[in-house]
C-alpha positions as CSV (number, residue, x, y, z in Angstrom):
1,M,0.1,0.1,-0.1
2,E,1.3,3.1,-1.1
3,T,2.2,6.0,2.0
4,L,2.1,9.1,0.0
5,E,4.6,11.5,0.1
6,N,4.6,15.6,0.5
7,F,6.3,17.6,-2.5
8,V,8.7,20.4,-1.5
9,G,11.2,22.3,-3.1
10,G,10.8,20.2,-6.1
11,R,11.3,16.8,-4.3
12,W,9.3,14.2,-3.0
13,V,9.5,13.8,0.8
14,P,8.6,11.5,3.1
15,S,6.6,13.6,6.1
16,R,8.0,13.5,9.2
17,A,4.6,12.3,10.4
18,S,4.2,9.3,13.3
19,E,0.4,9.2,12.3
20,F,-1.5,8.3,9.3
21,H,-4.9,8.4,7.7
22,D,-6.3,5.6,5.4
23,V,-7.7,6.6,2.3
24,H,-10.4,4.2,1.3
25,N,-12.4,4.0,-1.8
26,P,-16.0,4.5,-0.7
27,A,-17.7,2.5,-3.5
28,T,-15.8,-0.5,-2.3
29,G,-14.4,0.2,1.6
30,E,-10.4,-1.1,0.3
31,T,-8.0,0.9,1.3
32,I,-6.0,2.0,-1.3
33,A,-3.3,4.7,0.2
34,R,-2.1,6.1,3.7
35,T,-2.1,9.6,4.1
36,P,0.5,10.9,6.7
37,L,-0.4,13.4,8.9
38,S,2.4,15.8,8.8
39,T,3.6,18.2,11.4
40,G,4.3,22.0,11.6
41,A,7.7,21.3,10.9
42,D,6.6,19.6,7.3
43,V,4.8,23.2,7.3
44,D,7.8,25.1,7.6
45,A,9.8,22.8,5.4
46,A,7.4,23.9,2.2
47,V,7.2,27.3,3.3
48,A,11.0,27.8,3.3
49,A,11.3,26.2,0.2
50,A,8.2,28.7,-1.2
51,T,9.7,31.6,0.4
52,K,13.5,30.5,-1.7
53,A,11.5,30.6,-4.9
54,F,9.7,33.5,-4.3
55,P,11.8,36.2,-5.8
56,A,12.8,34.4,-8.5
57,W,9.6,33.4,-9.5
58,R,8.1,37.0,-8.9
59,D,10.5,38.2,-11.2
60,T,9.8,36.2,-14.1
61,P,7.9,38.2,-16.7
62,P,4.0,37.2,-16.4
63,V,4.0,36.1,-20.3
64,A,6.7,33.3,-18.7
65,R,4.6,32.5,-16.1
66,S,1.5,32.0,-18.4
67,K,3.4,29.8,-21.1
68,I,4.2,27.2,-18.3
69,L,0.6,27.4,-17.0
70,F,-0.4,27.0,-21.0
71,R,1.8,23.7,-20.6
72,F,0.1,22.5,-17.3
73,R,-3.7,23.1,-19.1
74,E,-2.2,20.8,-22.0
75,L,-1.0,18.3,-19.5
76,L,-4.1,18.3,-17.9
77,E,-6.2,17.5,-21.0
78,E,-3.7,14.8,-21.9
79,H,-4.2,12.9,-18.7
80,F,-7.9,14.2,-18.2
81,E,-9.7,10.7,-18.0
82,D,-6.8,9.7,-15.5
83,L,-7.8,12.4,-13.3
84,A,-11.3,12.0,-13.6
85,A,-10.8,8.4,-12.5
86,T,-9.0,8.6,-9.8
87,V,-11.4,11.5,-8.4
88,T,-14.3,8.7,-8.8
89,R,-11.7,6.0,-6.6
90,E,-10.7,8.1,-3.8
91,H,-14.2,10.0,-3.3
92,G,-17.1,8.2,-4.9
93,K,-18.6,10.3,-7.5
94,T,-19.8,9.3,-10.4
95,L,-17.3,9.2,-13.1
96,E,-19.4,12.0,-15.6
97,E,-19.5,13.8,-12.1
98,S,-15.6,13.2,-11.8
99,R,-15.1,14.7,-15.5
100,G,-17.3,17.4,-15.4
101,S,-15.2,18.4,-11.9
102,V,-12.2,18.0,-13.7
103,R,-13.3,20.7,-16.3
104,R,-14.2,23.3,-14.2
105,G,-10.6,23.3,-12.8
106,I,-9.2,23.3,-16.2
107,E,-11.0,26.2,-16.9
108,C,-9.6,28.0,-14.2
109,V,-6.4,27.0,-15.5
110,E,-7.2,28.5,-18.8
111,V,-8.4,31.9,-17.1
112,A,-5.2,32.4,-15.5
113,C,-3.6,31.6,-18.9
114,G,-4.6,35.2,-19.5
115,T,-2.9,36.5,-16.2
116,P,-1.2,39.4,-18.5
117,S,-4.1,40.7,-19.3
118,L,-5.9,40.2,-16.1
119,M,-3.2,41.5,-14.0
120,M,-2.4,44.7,-15.6
121,G,-2.7,47.9,-13.6
122,Y,-3.9,51.8,-14.8
123,G,-2.7,55.2,-14.9
124,L,-3.4,58.6,-15.2
125,E,-1.1,61.3,-16.7
126,N,-1.3,64.7,-15.7
127,I,-2.9,64.2,-12.2
128,A,-1.3,68.0,-11.6
129,A,1.2,69.8,-13.7
130,G,3.5,67.7,-14.6
131,I,2.9,64.4,-12.4
132,D,1.8,61.2,-13.4
133,C,0.3,58.6,-11.3
134,S,0.1,54.8,-12.3
135,V,-1.6,51.8,-10.5
136,I,0.8,48.3,-10.7
137,R,-0.2,44.7,-9.3
138,Q,2.3,42.8,-7.9
139,P,2.5,39.4,-5.8
140,I,1.9,39.5,-2.2
141,G,4.5,36.2,-1.7
142,V,3.7,32.5,-0.3
143,C,0.3,31.8,-0.5
144,A,-1.7,28.8,0.6
145,A,-5.0,26.5,0.1
146,I,-6.4,23.7,2.4
147,A,-9.0,22.1,0.6
148,P,-11.9,20.0,0.8
149,F,-12.7,16.0,-0.1
150,N,-15.6,16.5,-1.9
151,F,-13.6,18.1,-5.2
152,P,-10.5,17.2,-5.4
153,A,-9.4,18.1,-8.6
154,M,-11.3,21.7,-8.6
155,V,-11.3,22.8,-5.6
156,P,-7.3,23.5,-5.6
157,L,-7.6,24.9,-9.1
158,W,-9.7,27.6,-7.6
159,F,-6.6,28.8,-6.5
160,L,-3.6,27.8,-7.3
161,P,-3.3,29.0,-11.0
162,F,-4.0,32.3,-10.0
163,A,-2.1,32.5,-7.0
164,V,0.7,31.0,-9.5
165,G,0.4,33.0,-12.4
166,T,0.4,36.5,-10.6
167,G,3.3,35.4,-9.3
168,N,3.3,34.1,-5.8
169,T,4.4,30.5,-4.7
170,F,2.1,28.1,-2.9
171,V,1.4,25.5,-0.2
172,L,-1.3,23.2,-1.2
173,K,-2.8,20.8,1.8
174,P,-4.9,18.4,0.2
175,S,-7.9,16.7,2.3
176,E,-6.4,13.3,4.3
177,Q,-9.1,11.7,2.7
178,V,-8.8,12.4,-0.9
179,P,-5.3,13.4,-1.5
180,M,-4.2,10.8,-4.7
181,T,-5.8,13.3,-7.3
182,Q,-4.1,16.7,-6.0
183,G,-0.6,14.4,-5.8
184,K,-1.2,14.0,-9.6
185,I,-2.0,17.7,-10.1
186,A,1.5,18.4,-8.7
187,R,3.4,16.0,-10.9
188,L,2.0,17.5,-13.5
189,L,3.2,20.9,-12.5
190,E,6.4,19.3,-12.1
191,S,6.4,18.3,-16.0
192,A,5.3,21.4,-17.2
193,G,8.3,22.9,-16.0
194,L,7.5,25.0,-12.9
195,P,10.5,25.9,-11.2
196,P,11.2,24.2,-7.9
197,G,9.6,25.1,-4.6
198,V,7.1,27.6,-6.6
199,V,4.4,25.1,-5.6
200,N,4.7,22.9,-2.6
201,L,2.2,20.2,-1.3
202,V,1.8,18.9,2.5
203,N,-0.6,16.0,3.5
204,G,-2.2,16.3,6.8
205,G,-5.0,17.1,9.3
206,R,-5.5,19.5,11.8
207,E,-2.0,19.9,12.6
208,V,-1.0,21.2,9.5
209,V,-4.6,23.5,9.0
210,E,-3.3,25.3,11.9
211,A,0.5,26.0,11.2
212,I,-1.0,26.7,7.6
213,C,-2.9,29.5,9.5
214,D,0.0,30.6,11.9
215,H,2.7,30.4,10.1
216,P,4.6,34.1,9.5
217,R,5.5,33.9,6.1
218,I,2.3,32.6,4.7
219,R,0.6,35.8,3.5
220,A,-3.0,34.4,2.4
221,V,-4.7,31.7,2.9
222,S,-7.9,29.8,1.0
223,F,-10.1,27.4,2.4
224,V,-13.4,25.5,1.5
225,G,-15.0,23.3,4.1
226,S,-17.9,23.4,7.1
227,T,-19.2,26.9,8.3
228,A,-17.4,26.1,11.7
229,V,-14.3,25.6,10.3
230,A,-14.2,28.4,7.9
231,R,-15.1,30.7,10.9
232,A,-11.9,29.0,12.9
233,V,-9.9,29.7,9.8
234,Y,-10.6,32.9,9.0
235,Q,-10.4,34.2,13.1
236,R,-6.7,32.3,13.0
237,G,-5.5,33.2,9.9
238,T,-6.6,36.7,9.9
239,H,-5.4,37.2,14.0
240,A,-2.1,36.4,12.3
241,G,-2.2,39.1,10.0
242,K,-3.3,37.5,6.7
243,R,-5.9,37.8,4.2
244,V,-8.1,34.7,4.0
245,Q,-11.0,33.6,2.1
246,A,-12.7,30.8,3.6
247,L,-15.7,29.2,2.2
248,G,-18.1,27.9,4.4
249,G,-21.4,25.6,4.4
250,A,-24.6,25.8,3.0
251,K,-28.2,25.1,3.0
252,N,-29.6,25.7,-0.4
253,F,-33.3,26.6,-1.5
254,V,-34.9,25.7,-4.6
255,V,-37.8,27.6,-5.2
256,V,-40.9,26.3,-7.9
257,M,-43.4,28.5,-8.6
258,P,-46.8,27.9,-10.1
259,D,-45.7,28.4,-13.6
260,A,-42.4,26.4,-13.6
261,D,-41.9,23.8,-16.6
262,L,-41.9,21.0,-14.1
263,A,-41.0,18.5,-17.1
264,R,-38.0,20.1,-17.6
265,A,-37.0,21.2,-14.1
266,T,-37.8,17.9,-12.4
267,D,-34.2,16.2,-13.5
268,V,-32.3,19.7,-12.8
269,V,-33.6,19.6,-9.4
270,L,-33.2,16.1,-9.4
271,E,-29.2,16.6,-10.1
272,S,-29.0,19.4,-7.8
273,F,-30.1,17.6,-4.9
274,F,-28.4,14.5,-5.2
275,G,-25.5,15.0,-7.9
276,C,-22.5,14.1,-6.3
277,A,-24.6,12.3,-3.3
278,G,-25.2,15.7,-1.9
279,E,-21.9,16.5,-0.9
280,R,-21.2,19.9,-2.8
281,C,-22.0,23.2,-1.0
282,L,-24.3,23.7,-4.2
283,A,-26.6,21.3,-3.5
284,G,-29.9,22.1,-3.2
285,S,-30.9,21.1,0.0
286,V,-34.7,22.7,0.6
287,L,-37.2,22.5,-2.1
288,V,-39.6,25.2,-2.1
289,P,-43.1,25.0,-4.0
290,V,-45.0,27.8,-4.2
291,G,-48.7,27.3,-3.7
292,P,-50.8,24.8,-5.6
293,V,-47.5,23.2,-7.1
294,H,-46.7,21.6,-3.8
295,A,-48.2,17.8,-4.6
296,E,-47.0,17.7,-8.0
297,A,-43.2,18.8,-7.7
298,R,-43.3,16.7,-4.6
299,E,-44.3,13.3,-6.7
300,R,-42.3,14.1,-9.8
301,L,-39.2,14.6,-7.6
302,Q,-40.1,11.7,-5.8
303,A,-40.8,9.3,-8.8
304,A,-37.0,10.3,-10.2
305,A,-35.0,9.9,-7.1
306,K,-36.3,6.3,-6.8
307,A,-35.4,5.6,-10.2
308,L,-32.0,6.8,-9.4
309,V,-29.5,4.1,-10.0
310,V,-27.4,4.0,-6.9
311,G,-23.6,1.8,-7.1
312,D,-20.1,2.4,-8.4
313,G,-19.6,5.6,-9.3
314,S,-16.9,3.9,-11.8
315,K,-19.8,1.6,-13.7
316,S,-21.9,2.8,-16.6
317,G,-24.8,3.4,-16.1
318,V,-24.8,4.8,-12.6
319,G,-26.4,7.9,-11.6
320,M,-25.2,8.3,-7.8
321,G,-22.5,6.9,-5.8
322,P,-21.3,6.5,-2.3
323,V,-21.1,8.9,0.4
324,I,-17.0,9.5,1.2
325,S,-16.7,7.5,4.7
326,A,-18.6,5.2,6.8
327,S,-18.4,7.2,9.5
328,H,-20.2,10.1,7.5
329,R,-22.5,7.5,6.0
330,E,-24.0,7.3,9.9
331,R,-24.1,10.9,10.7
332,V,-26.4,11.3,7.3
333,V,-28.3,8.4,8.6
334,G,-28.5,10.4,11.9
335,Y,-30.3,13.4,9.9
336,I,-32.7,11.0,8.6
337,E,-33.5,9.3,12.0
338,K,-33.7,13.2,13.0
339,G,-36.2,14.2,10.5
340,V,-38.3,11.1,11.4
341,A,-38.2,11.7,15.4
342,E,-38.9,15.3,14.6
343,G,-42.4,14.7,12.5
344,A,-41.4,15.6,9.0
345,K,-43.0,12.9,6.5
346,L,-40.5,10.6,5.3
347,V,-41.8,10.0,1.3
348,L,-38.6,8.2,0.2
349,D,-36.2,6.1,2.4
350,G,-32.8,5.7,1.3
351,R,-31.1,4.4,5.0
352,R,-31.3,0.5,3.6
353,K,-29.8,1.1,0.4
354,T,-27.3,-1.8,-0.9
355,V,-25.5,-2.5,-3.8
356,A,-25.2,-6.3,-4.4
357,D,-21.5,-6.4,-6.0
358,R,-19.8,-3.7,-3.7
359,P,-21.0,-5.0,0.0
360,G,-18.2,-3.2,1.7
361,G,-19.5,0.5,0.1
362,Y,-20.5,3.3,1.8
363,F,-23.8,3.7,-0.3
364,L,-27.3,5.7,1.2
365,G,-30.2,6.0,-1.5
366,P,-31.7,9.3,-2.4
367,T,-34.1,10.4,0.9
368,L,-37.0,12.9,1.0
369,F,-39.1,14.4,3.6
370,D,-42.1,16.8,3.1
371,D,-43.5,19.0,5.4
372,V,-40.2,20.0,6.7
373,S,-40.4,23.1,9.2
374,P,-37.1,25.4,8.8
375,S,-36.7,24.6,12.6
376,M,-36.4,21.1,12.2
377,T,-32.8,19.9,12.2
378,I,-33.2,18.7,9.0
379,G,-34.4,22.0,7.8
380,R,-31.8,24.0,9.7
381,D,-28.4,22.4,9.3
382,E,-26.5,21.0,6.4
383,I,-26.2,17.6,6.0
384,F,-23.7,17.1,3.0
385,G,-25.7,13.8,1.8
386,P,-28.5,12.6,-0.4
387,V,-31.2,13.9,1.7
388,A,-33.6,16.6,0.1
389,S,-36.4,18.2,2.2
390,I,-39.7,20.2,1.3
391,T,-41.0,22.9,2.8
392,P,-43.9,24.4,1.2
393,V,-45.2,28.0,1.2
394,K,-48.2,29.8,0.1
395,S,-46.2,32.7,-1.8
396,L,-42.7,33.8,-3.3
397,E,-42.6,36.5,-0.4
398,E,-42.6,33.6,2.2
399,A,-40.1,31.9,0.3
400,I,-37.5,34.9,0.4
401,A,-38.3,34.9,4.0
402,V,-37.4,31.3,4.8
403,M,-34.2,31.7,3.0
404,E,-33.5,35.5,4.3
405,A,-34.4,33.7,8.0
406,H,-31.4,30.9,7.7
407,P,-28.0,32.0,8.5
408,N,-26.1,30.5,5.6
409,A,-26.6,31.8,2.1
410,N,-24.2,30.2,-0.2
411,A,-26.6,29.8,-3.8
412,T,-30.0,29.7,-4.8
413,S,-32.2,28.5,-7.5
414,I,-35.8,29.7,-8.9
415,F,-37.6,27.8,-11.4
416,T,-40.8,29.8,-13.4
417,S,-41.8,31.3,-16.4
418,S,-42.3,34.7,-14.9
419,G,-39.5,37.2,-15.7
420,K,-41.1,39.5,-13.0
421,A,-40.8,36.8,-10.4
422,A,-37.3,35.9,-11.6
423,R,-36.2,39.1,-11.4
424,E,-37.5,40.1,-7.6
425,Y,-36.2,36.7,-6.5
426,A,-32.6,37.5,-8.2
427,R,-32.9,40.9,-6.5
428,L,-33.9,40.1,-3.0
429,A,-32.0,36.6,-2.5
430,T,-29.8,36.9,0.2
431,A,-27.4,34.3,-1.5
432,S,-24.7,35.6,-3.9
433,M,-24.9,32.8,-6.2
434,V,-28.3,32.7,-7.8
435,G,-29.9,30.4,-10.7
436,V,-32.9,30.9,-13.0
437,N,-34.5,27.8,-13.7
438,I,-31.0,26.6,-13.0
439,G,-30.4,23.6,-10.6
440,V,-26.7,24.2,-9.6
441,A,-25.6,28.0,-9.8
442,A,-22.1,27.7,-10.0
443,P,-20.1,30.8,-11.8
444,M,-17.7,30.0,-14.3
445,A,-13.9,30.3,-13.5
446,Q,-14.4,34.5,-15.2
447,F,-16.5,34.7,-12.5
448,P,-16.4,35.1,-8.7
449,F,-17.5,31.9,-6.8
450,G,-18.5,32.8,-3.1
451,G,-21.4,32.6,-0.7
452,A,-22.9,35.6,1.9
453,K,-23.6,35.6,5.5
454,D,-22.0,32.3,7.4
455,S,-21.4,31.2,4.0
456,F,-18.5,33.2,3.3
457,F,-15.9,34.8,5.4
458,G,-13.9,37.5,3.8
459,D,-13.7,40.0,1.4
460,L,-12.9,38.5,-2.2
461,K,-14.2,35.2,-3.4
462,A,-12.6,32.4,-5.6
463,H,-11.6,32.7,-9.1
464,G,-12.6,35.4,-11.3
465,R,-11.6,38.9,-11.0
466,D,-11.4,38.4,-7.6
467,A,-8.4,36.3,-7.5
468,Y,-6.5,38.8,-9.3
469,E,-7.3,41.2,-6.1
470,F,-6.7,38.5,-3.8
471,Y,-3.3,37.4,-5.0
472,T,-2.2,41.0,-5.7
473,D,-0.8,44.1,-3.9
474,K,-2.0,47.5,-5.7
475,K,1.0,49.5,-5.5
476,V,0.8,53.0,-6.6
477,V,3.5,55.3,-8.2
478,I,3.1,58.8,-8.2
479,S,6.2,60.4,-10.5
480,R,7.9,63.8,-11.6
481,W,10.6,64.6,-13.8
482,F,12.9,67.9,-14.1
């Protein structure tokens, strides 16, 4: 069994760890690798390598840095199927879902290849007689990202190419549950000609996270995970004087109006709730049917969910894979049991789902509750599994009130044929990512990604133009020549 190594200063080196975390294939329960739970000393070594590499990389012309990103992009394309298969093997999502996530990651690299244009500053001559003023963007130093388990390829690429393209050096901490894909990405960066020390990878758990937040030479930290940890990372990192963007948890409301095209909407809503086994921050959590559409919306969603094929995500025809681990499966089952105990109507129960040829897998079937009150545990907490709730309301105003009352505000969608209703909802939504007849309101790489309220801590969001603000400092030069 492979024990993974860290990538530091352009070399693959053993961790100083004395403890390890087993990596499992969630579809089989098989142990496929061991992640070292690295130490603060491992983080020190990575930061030292990144610090050493920074001056030369900062002074490398942006056009030359972009050429390496172009080569990296081509290597990602060449290894596309292998990366997708690795995501499925260590995470469990279906192969099609894995392919989609790798594609989204590549799109971030493509945008970052435009750094020579996107990093440009601005200026004005004669701000006073004979005096000119200009603004230039400069890299800030060593940056770091703490990645979640649910998108091993995509989420690191929300950050890494933008940080590197703008001239910073980088330390990446993968989730200990899914470290293999990011190891392969680091090897591709090496093959693309990235100088040693520009990107470093440190495997580990909480000790590595805390060391990153505290390290005096790390200037900026990006994080994706639960709200509780996002808040802790933001508070600890900013206390240490860093820039921090911390993307937290979600409870995403999907509103269905009486005039919605349910024939077209149902499959889109189904994928929103149960795609990636519900383990994504943009997953639909609560269906909010307005008025008389309640019964039909429930029946259509129930029938579609019941027909969803659950199994090993690497197999063709499978619509939903397992959840990430046995412990997470038990956590999700616990939420289903709370929903029953608190009086929600269980219309589809996925707790007893088994897959005949994968008896050791961490499977759950799609689960659907009706008549869920926002005060119930399943109506309030982020479950992060294939559990959907239905909260019927009488009007669009009531639907908006339900959303406003929740502390999370990541993404939301409305299904309607009314331009007026769509405009009103988009204008008043508390979430920062809004879909109109779109199940998963995921911005493309040219636009900012991130929520509001307790779903995001920071000022600048992931990728898009915000990335160039986050990873650079604006220097103002005021000049006069005699």
